[in-house]
C-alpha positions in Angstrom: 26.2 -4.0 11.3 25.1 -2.5 7.9 22.4 -4.1 5.7 23.1 -3.1 2.0 20.3 -3.7 -0.3 20.5 -7.0 -2.4 21.2 -6.2 -6.1 19.3 -7.6 -9.0 20.9 -9.7 -11.7 19.4 -9.7 -15.2 17.9 -12.9 -16.2 20.0 -13.3 -19.3 23.3 -12.7 -17.4 22.3 -15.4 -15.0 21.7 -17.9 -17.6 25.0 -17.2 -19.1 26.7 -18.2 -15.9 28.3 -21.6 -15.6 26.2 -24.2 -13.9 23.1 -22.0 -13.8 20.0 -24.0 -12.9 16.5 -22.6 -12.9 14.8 -23.1 -9.6 11.3 -22.2 -8.4 10.7 -18.4 -8.7 7.9 -16.0 -7.8 7.0 -13.8 -10.7 6.2 -10.2 -9.9 5.8 -7.0 -12.0 8.7 -4.8 -12.0 7.7 -1.3 -11.2 9.4 1.7 -13.0 10.1 3.7 -9.8 12.6 4.3 -6.9 13.6 1.5 -4.6 13.0 2.6 -1.1 13.3 0.9 2.2 12.5 1.5 5.9 14.2 -0.4 8.7 12.9 -1.2 12.2 16.0 -1.7 14.5 16.1 -2.0 18.1 12.6 -1.0 18.7 12.8 2.1 16.5 11.7 2.9 12.9 14.2 4.6 10.7 13.3 6.8 7.7 12.4 5.9 4.1 15.8 5.8 2.3 17.1 5.0 -1.2 19.3 2.1 -2.2 22.2 4.4 -1.5 21.2 4.7 2.2 20.1 8.3 1.6 17.0 9.6 3.4 14.5 10.9 1.0 13.0 14.2 2.2 10.1 14.3 -0.3 8.4 11.3 1.2 9.2 12.2 4.8 5.6 12.7 5.6 5.1 8.9 5.2 7.7 8.0 8.0 5.4 8.7 10.9 2.4 6.8 9.3 4.8 3.7 8.9 5.8 3.9 12.4 2.2 4.1 13.7 1.2 1.0 11.6 3.7 -1.6 12.7 5.5 -2.5 16.0 7.5 -5.6 14.9 8.9 -8.1 17.5 12.1 -8.4 15.5 14.4 -6.1 13.5 12.8 -5.7 10.1 13.2 -4.2 6.7 10.3 -3.3 4.4 11.3 -2.7 0.7 9.1 -0.7 -1.5 9.1 0.4 -5.1 8.0 4.2 -5.0 5.9 5.4 -8.0 3.4 8.1 -8.8 0.4 7.0 -10.9 0.6 8.0 -14.6 4.0 9.6 -14.3 6.8 8.5 -16.4 10.2 7.7 -14.6 12.1 10.8 -16.0 9.4 13.0 -14.2 9.1 10.8 -11.2 12.8 11.0 -10.7 12.8 14.8 -10.4 9.7 14.8 -8.1 11.2 12.3 -5.7 14.5 14.1 -5.7 13.0 17.3 -4.2 14.7 18.5 -1.2 12.0 20.8 0.3 8.8 19.8 -1.4 6.6 16.8 -0.8 6.0 14.3 -3.4 2.3 14.0 -2.4 1.0 11.4 -4.7 3.6 8.7 -4.1 2.6 5.1 -3.9 4.8 2.8 -1.8 4.6 -0.7 -3.6 5.7 -3.2 -0.9 7.3 -6.3 -2.3 9.4 -7.7 0.4 9.9 -7.9 4.2 13.2 -9.1 5.6 13.9 -10.0 9.2 17.3 -8.5 9.5 18.6 -11.1 12.0 17.2 -13.9 9.9 18.1 -13.2 6.3 18.0 -16.8 5.5 14.3 -16.9 5.7 12.9 -18.1 2.3 11.0 -15.6 0.2 7.8 -17.6 0.4 7.8 -16.9 4.2 8.9 -13.4 3.9 6.1 -12.7 1.4 3.5 -14.0 4.0 4.8 -11.4 6.4 4.8 -8.7 3.7 1.1 -9.5 3.2 0.4 -9.1 6.9 2.4 -5.8 7.1 0.6 -4.6 4.1 -2.8 -5.0 5.7 -1.7 -3.0 8.7 0.2 -0.2 6.6 -3.1 0.2 4.6 -5.0 1.3 7.7 -2.7 4.4 8.2 -1.3 5.1 4.7 -4.5 4.2 2.6 -3.9 4.9 -1.1 -0.2 5.6 -0.4 0.8 2.0 -0.1 0.0 -1.1 -2.3 1.3 -4.7 -2.2 2.9 -6.0 -5.4 1.1 -9.3 -6.0 2.8 -12.6 -7.1 1.7 -13.4 -10.6 2.8 -17.0 -10.5 5.3 -19.4 -9.0 7.1 -21.4 -11.5 10.2 -23.2 -12.5 9.2 -23.2 -16.3 11.1 -20.7 -18.4 8.5 -20.7 -21.1 5.9 -19.7 -18.4 8.3 -16.9 -17.2 8.4 -15.5 -20.9 4.7 -15.8 -21.2 4.3 -13.4 -18.2 7.0 -11.2 -19.4 5.4 -10.7 -22.7 2.0 -10.1 -21.2 3.4 -7.3 -19.0 5.1 -5.8 -22.1 1.9 -5.9 -24.0 0.4 -3.7 -21.2 3.2 -1.1 -21.9 5.0 -1.8 -18.6 8.5 -2.3 -17.4 9.1 -6.0 -17.1 9.1 -8.6 -14.3 11.2 -9.5 -11.2 12.1 -13.2 -10.3 12.5 -14.1 -6.6 13.7 -17.5 -5.7 10.8 -19.0 -3.7 13.0 -21.1 -1.5 16.1 -18.6 -1.0 17.0 -16.1 1.7 18.0 -12.5 1.2 21.7 -11.7 0.4 22.7 -8.2 1.7 24.7 -6.3 -1.0 25.1 -9.4 -3.2 24.1 -10.0 -6.7 23.0 -13.5 -7.6 20.3 -15.7 -9.4 18.1 -15.7 -6.4 16.7 -12.3 -7.4 16.6 -11.5 -11.2 14.9 -9.0 -13.5 13.8 -9.5 -16.9 13.3 -6.1 -18.8 14.1 -4.4 -22.2 17.6 -3.0 -22.0 18.3 -1.7 -25.5 16.4 1.1 -27.4 17.0 1.6 -31.2 15.6 3.8 -33.9 15.3 1.7 -37.0 13.8 1.9 -40.5 10.7 0.0 -41.5 11.6 -1.9 -44.8 8.9 -4.6 -44.9 6.0 -6.6 -43.5 5.0 -10.1 -42.6 1.5 -11.4 -42.5 0.3 -12.6 -39.2 -0.8 -16.1 -38.1 -3.7 -17.3 -35.9 -5.8 -14.3 -34.9 -3.6 -12.1 -36.9 -4.0 -13.9 -40.1 -5.0 -11.5 -42.8 -3.3 -8.6 -41.1 0.1 -7.3 -40.1 2.0 -9.9 -38.1 5.4 -8.3 -37.7 7.4 -5.4 -39.1 10.7 -6.0 -40.8 13.1 -3.2 -39.6 16.6 -2.3 -40.6 19.6 -0.7 -38.8 22.1 1.7 -40.5 24.5 -1.2 -41.2 21.9 -3.2 -42.9 21.0 -5.6 -40.1 17.4 -6.6 -40.2 15.0 -7.7 -37.5 11.3 -8.7 -37.3 9.3 -7.0 -34.4 5.9 -7.2 -33.1 4.0 -5.6 -30.3 1.7 -3.2 -32.5 -1.9 -2.4 -31.5 -4.6 -4.1 -33.4 -5.4 -0.7 -34.9 -1.8 -0.3 -36.2 -1.8 -3.7 -37.7 -4.9 -3.2 -39.7 -4.1 0.4 -40.7 -0.6 -0.4 -41.9 -1.5 -3.7 -43.6 -4.3 -1.8 -45.7 -2.0 1.2 -46.3 1.6 0.1 -46.4 3.0 3.4 -47.5 2.0 4.9 -44.3 4.7 3.0 -42.4 7.1 1.5 -45.0 10.2 4.0 -44.9 9.2 5.5 -41.6 11.2 5.2 -38.4 10.2 3.2 -35.4 11.5 2.8 -31.9 12.5 -0.7 -31.0 13.4 -2.1 -27.6 15.1 -5.4 -26.9 16.9 -7.3 -24.1 20.3 -7.0 -25.5 22.4 -6.3 -28.7 24.5 -9.3 -29.6 27.9 -9.3 -31.2 26.6 -10.0 -34.7 24.3 -7.0 -34.5 21.1 -9.0 -33.9 18.7 -8.0 -31.0 17.5 -10.4 -28.4 13.6 -10.4 -28.0 13.1 -7.2 -30.0 9.7 -5.6 -29.8 8.1 -2.5 -31.5 7.5 0.4 -29.0 6.4 3.5 -31.0 6.5 5.2 -34.5 8.9 8.1 -34.3 7.3 10.5 -36.8 9.8 13.1 -35.4 12.8 11.3 -36.9 14.0 10.7 -40.5 15.9 7.9 -42.1 19.0 9.8 -41.8 18.7 9.5 -38.0 18.4 5.7 -37.5 20.8 3.7 -35.4 
């Protein structure tokens, strides 16, 4: 029997499906790395492999340590997100893809433990075992392993977006939602595991400003940005320093190009949940999207 990795559905795609109902979900941070898994079948550990079921030579030095850490009583899969601290994904991608050189600073971020013969076990029970497994792995792997914590368990969509926005404010990737009561679905993509992240990147022209409210009263609240076809958006996400600097010296940002990220571009050209990412001083107005 094969055990293909469960696929992740985007939250907005799930919401667009007929009869979608928001159940109770665990919120976890989405790491910007490689998904790796390691299976224990019939009393023997396999190798750290990619979602495409390909063994990864660059992390082979960790296989023996995993085998020393755990001797499960059942067939088991541990699922990790492999990252390297302070290394952006495009560089991480190259390091992990090496065939003959170790990726020595990799961190295996554990986020699920599936009993392969009992995939119906709810995530709330699987995570308990993941926590136990993490403690045992930590003895042998040390700084090479971490457990991705559950930020909250909720059925409140507003609460989900609150955590999502807080993660973005930290400059991180997004969140993953796992149905607290649901099992694991090999090779499937459904609403029992969803991601919420920015999917669209645009370079847009800054054409205006809006004063902030609350703690941002008296300074910049949002930038008004415009695409090549004239579609305008309001975006936030600037640092406090940028807010104050640009509010006092508008000429330093008006007419400049900024990178904007959003969930999705809609049919009318508007962006869903657009956010300011960075000022692109290397681009001119002739290069906007």
